[in-house]
N, C-alpha and C positions, 0 to 999 in steps of 0.2 A: 503494501497498499505505500504512495506515494503521500508527504508529507510534507508539512509547509511550517513548521515554526523558527522561528527569527533566532538569529544568534543570541540576543539579550534572553527570548523566554529558555534556549537550552541553558543558560545559567542556571536555571531552578534546575535540583538533582531530581527532581521527581517528573518534571518537565523530558526531561533528556531519557528515564526509562522510560516512560509512555511513548516516546519519541524512537527507542529502540524497537518494543514492544510493537508499534502500531506498521513499521515497516517491515516488521516481518509477517504481520497479516495479509492473506493472498486472495481473499474472496470468496472463499472456495464451501464455504456454508456448510462443512459438515458437524459444526459446532450443533446448527440447528437441530440436528437428527438427536442429540442426547441432552438437550435442554428442556429442562422438567417446566421451566413455565412457557416454555413455546408449547410444548405437548399438549398443557392445560389452556392455553391464550390463543393460539394460533397466530401471535401478531410477530411479527419480521423485529419491531424493538422491542418485542419482550426477548429476543437471542440474544447469543454472544454475539454475533455479528451487526447485528442492526446497534445494542448498545455502544457496541465499537464505534461505529458513524456517528453518533450523539454524541460519545465522550470527545474523540477528536475534533469535532465542529467545535465544540464547548474547550477546550484546553488551547486549539489552535486562536482562534478569535480571542483568547483572553476573556473571555465573557463570565457573568455572570450564569450561573445555573438558572435553569426557566422552570417554570411548573413542568412540562412534558418531559424534559431531558431528569429531574428527577426521580417522576415517576417511575418511568422503564429501568433507572436504577436501582430504586428501592425494592424491585420486584424480584430485583437478583438477590438469589439465594449464596451465592457465593459458594456454591457446589463443586464447581471446578471441573465437572463432568465435561465441559469445553476441553479443557486443559489434556484430560486423557486421551480425549479423541482427534486432537487436533492434528494435521502433518505438518506443520510449519514451525510447532514448537511455541505457539503465542504464548507468552505469561500473561495468561485474563487476573490471575491473582491482583500482582502489582497493579497493573492497571486501571482495574475499579476500586484498588485500593486507595490513588492517590485521585481517582476520581471523585473519590465520597470525602477526603479530604477537603477535596475544592467546593464539593456543597457545602460541605457544614460550613466554609469560611464566607460564601458568596451567598446563601442560599437561605431569606428568612419564612422558613416552614409557618405553619399559620401555630397558632398559641397552643393550641390542644396537643399538637404534633409534638411543640418543643418541649412542652413539661413531662409528656410521656416519655421521650427519650433524654429528658434530665432525670427524672425519678428510676429508670431503669439502669442508667451510668452511675447512679449513687445508691444503689441498693444491691443488683445482681453481681458484683465484685466484692461484696461485704457479708461475708457469712452470717454473721451475727444481726445485721440489718435485715439478709434476705431471708433468716429465718422470723423473723420478727413477721417479716412480712408476710410470710406465706401463713402465718397463726392468724393475720388478719385475714387472711384471703380466705382461709375454711371458715372463720364467723360469717363474712358478709357475702359466702357463695351462695345461701339464699336468698339473697334479693338482687342474685343477678338479673333477676327478669328487667330489672327497673332501670338496668344501663344503659344508656343510649346506644354507647360505643362499643362494637363489637371486638374492642381491642381491649377495654375494661372486662369483659367478659370472659376474653382469653384469658388475660391475669390472674382472677378468680379461678377460671379451671385450671390453671396451672399448678395449684396447692394440691400435693398428692393427700391421699386420705390418710397418709401416717407420717411423722413429720419426727424421724429418729431423734432419741437424744446426740447430746453433743460427743464424738469421741474423742476420747484423750491423745489417741491415737497420730490427731494431725496435729497435737503440740510439737513444737521443736524440740529434738533428741535423735538419739541413735539406738535403734534396734538390732544386737549382735545378729551374726551367722550364726546358726545351727550347722554345727559341727565346724569343718574348717572353712573360712574363709577364703571364698573363689574371685568376690568381684567386692567394690566398695561403690555404691551409691546411690544416688540423691532421691529423693520420691517427692514430684510435684505433685502438693495434693489438692492443689487449687483453689477453686471459692465456689462455684454453685453447687456445686460436688459434695462440700463438704457440710452442706444444710437439707440437701437433696435424699442425699443416699449414703451416709456411712462404711455401708457395707465393702462399699469397692475397694476405698482405701485398707480398709482392715483385710479382706482378703488378697490384697497383693503385698500387703508387708508379710502375712504370714506366710505365704508362698516362696517368694524372694528369702525368706530367712532360711524357710526350708532346702532351697535350691542353694547354700553356700552365699548368700549374699548381704552384707551388714548393710542395712538402710537408716540413710541418712533424713530425719524433718530438719532443711535448714532455717535457721532462725533469720525470719527477715522476706523469708520467698511466700508468693500469695499467689493475686491472680495473674493470668498471663498477659492481659490486656487485649484478648479476642473481641470480649464484648462490647467497648468502645473502641476498638478501633474499627471493625465493620461497621461504628457508626458515623466514620469521619473524623471521631474525638481523637484527634491522634495526640497530643501533646498529654490528656490522660491515662491514654493504651501506653504512649511510653514513659510514663512516670512506672505506672506500676512495674513493667518491662524492667524499669532500668533497677528495683528493687529486690526482682529475681535473680539478675545477673551478678549485685553485690553481693546475693546470699551466696549463687554455688559457685563464684571466685572465690570467695572467705573459705571454703571447704576446697575447691580445687588448689588452693594456695595450699592450704594444711595439710593435710593428711590424704588431698587426692580424689577423685573419682575417676571409678572405670565410664560410669556414664549417669545422664539426668533423665529418669524413667519418670514416664507419663502416662496415664491410662486414661487421658482423657483425649482422644484425639482431635478435638476441634484446639486443644491447648496446644498438642506436640507440632500440628501443622505453623501454627502463632511462635510457639519457640525456638523451632528449625529454621523460622525467616527471622529471627533477630539480625544476625550480619547483616542483612541486605536494608533491615529497617533502622540499623544505625551504623552505615558503611560509611557517612559522609561526617561522624562526631567521632570527639576522642575517647568513646568507648568502642570503635570499631571492632578492635583486635579482641578484647575481652568478649563481646558480643560474639563474635564469629567462633571463638571459642566452645561458649556456651550452647550452641546452636550445633556445632558439630558433637557435641557428648549427647544432646539430648534424641532420646529414643522410644519408641511408641512400645511397652512393657511388652509387646510380642514380639520384636525384633529382640529385647534383653533373653526373654524365655528360651527363644530361639537358639542360641544360643549356650543355653544350660542343656542339663540331661533329664527332661521332664522323662517318667516312668510309661512305660506301656500299659494300656487294661484294657479293662470291657464295662463300660455302661450300658445299662439298661437305659437308655433315655432319647431319644429323637430330638436333636436342635436344629434349629432353624435358625440359621448365620447371616444376620442382618448387616452389611457392609455400610459404615458409615460412611457420608462422599470422603471428610477428612481426613479419613486413615485413606481410603483407595484411590483418591483423587490427590488429595491436597499431600498424601504422604508417599504416594504407590505402593500402598502396603495391601496388598490384594492376596496372598494366600496364606501369609502367617498364622493370624489364628483359625483359620480351618485344619489349617496343618497340626495344630497343637492341641486343638480340640480332638482329631481323628486318633492322635498319639494317644490320647488320654484314654480313649475306649467308646466316645460319643460318637454317633451315628450323626453325619452333619448332611441338611439337605439346604440349597441354596432357591430363594423365590424367583420367579421371571421378572426381567428387566432391575436386578441389582444392582445397575449402575444411576439407577436415580434414585431419587432426594425422598427423604420422607416428610420435608418440610419440616421440620424441626428449625436449621440451621441457625442456632445463637438464640438473637433476638426476633426471627423473623414471625416463629407461628405467633408472638403479639404482636408484633408492627405488622404481620400481613395475614391476620387471623383467617381470612376467607379464600387466599389461595391456599395455605396451609394446610386446612381443613381437608383441601383436595388430594395433595397429594399425600397425606395422612390416610385418608379413605383407599386411595389407590395400591399405599404400603401394605395396608392391614390384609387387604384381601388377598393379596399375591403373597403376603406371608403366608396366610389361615390355610390359604389351596396345599400349604406343604403338609397340611396336620402333624405339626409340631409337638411335641412335649412339653420345648421352653424353646424362648426366641434369646440370644443369644448376641449383643452389639458392644463395640469397643468405645462407645462416646455419652456420656450422661444424660445429653439434649435428647439424642436419637430412642433413648429409652423410655425418657417421660413421655415422648410424643407417641409411638405406639404402644406402651404399657396402657396409655390413656384407653386404648381403643381394642385390646387383644384380650381374649377369653382365656390364653392361658401366658403365663409368667414371663416377663423378660428380665433378664439378668445383665450383668457383665461377663463378656469372656474368661475374663481373671475369675470370679467365682466360682464358675464352674469346674475351673482347672484349679483351684487352688482344693474344691471337695474330691476331686478326684485323684489326689496325690496325698490324702492324707487332713485335710482341714473339715470344717464340719461344715451341712448340707444349709446350701441359700435359702434363708430366711423366707424369700419369695417364696422357694420351690411347697414351701407347708402353708403359703396360702398369698394370693396375689395383694401384697401391701402398695404398690404402688397407685 
């Protein structure tokens, strides 16, 4: 694609990167075949190719974002299926992220939109605040029919039936390896996950320790920044990312780390991009070092010797977009589940998003609902005993409409190798 940025415009690092990405696009349209919003809406401007044209026009002309452009960019899930299917290597993620920063800086949203986004940015990345908000949502849920805005209804519906107690495993500490130490790893305990489902981190710690890992929960580490990053709130996203970089660098410089383990794939995609996010700052070297050490839990477990086994359970594996497209990890979770003895099945169109996508299910509830219904139908068609996924957002989204339990992959792996049976298998608590 030909571009016409001026030399002055290209002095901005975001525009410089956007120019590289736009020039890689050859207009082929392969991306439209795998775009969930295009599949639902059938509008070219709700496809990656259409959004690329909108972004190009906005950035090249150095103009404030307009309502039309914002509408179609907001509808993008950032599922990154387009990056998997693109034959030209167009890095759509960096392009849409830069465009959203431009939107945030130049477009004044309606008051209700601004308030909603402010609330999400000030609550979701903070586990204590989020936990309080979930309790409030449960109390307000009987009055959801009085809510005029479907996004407010979606926020009330987000609260799970069971809000877990605070887990002390999420506090900064060191868990020694069982037996001889094979690895020393830092576990990213996240933010929303600490309020929504404490079983995941607990199972991760048990499993890693059993496999010979010393597990560190680093002092000062917290939200990865993804939730605010995808809303274009660059300063807030970078602020939380900086805290993580400093926290993990203290461990790296101290006793060292073999990996930074992440069990929420949306966070993993973001942390692995820290090198890019801070490429033009004084933190560039440390950010790149952290990004290189960041590993999804399935990547680390593939290096360890999980025992073979036999389990009498059919597991439908849901591939989170941030894992299969964002990190290009497609087979590890399935291979691990099969190794310990589960029967693993996959739904039709497993490359399509479930509609969760961070805050998407709260900001675009109608589209999100259609994608959720499609995903639940395809999963249910496999008649599984349980659904496994590697991302808390997907688990909450799918679990709200499934008749079978939805658990994190690591919970099943922990159980199959000597850990307790996942509580959700006793009763669907989500």
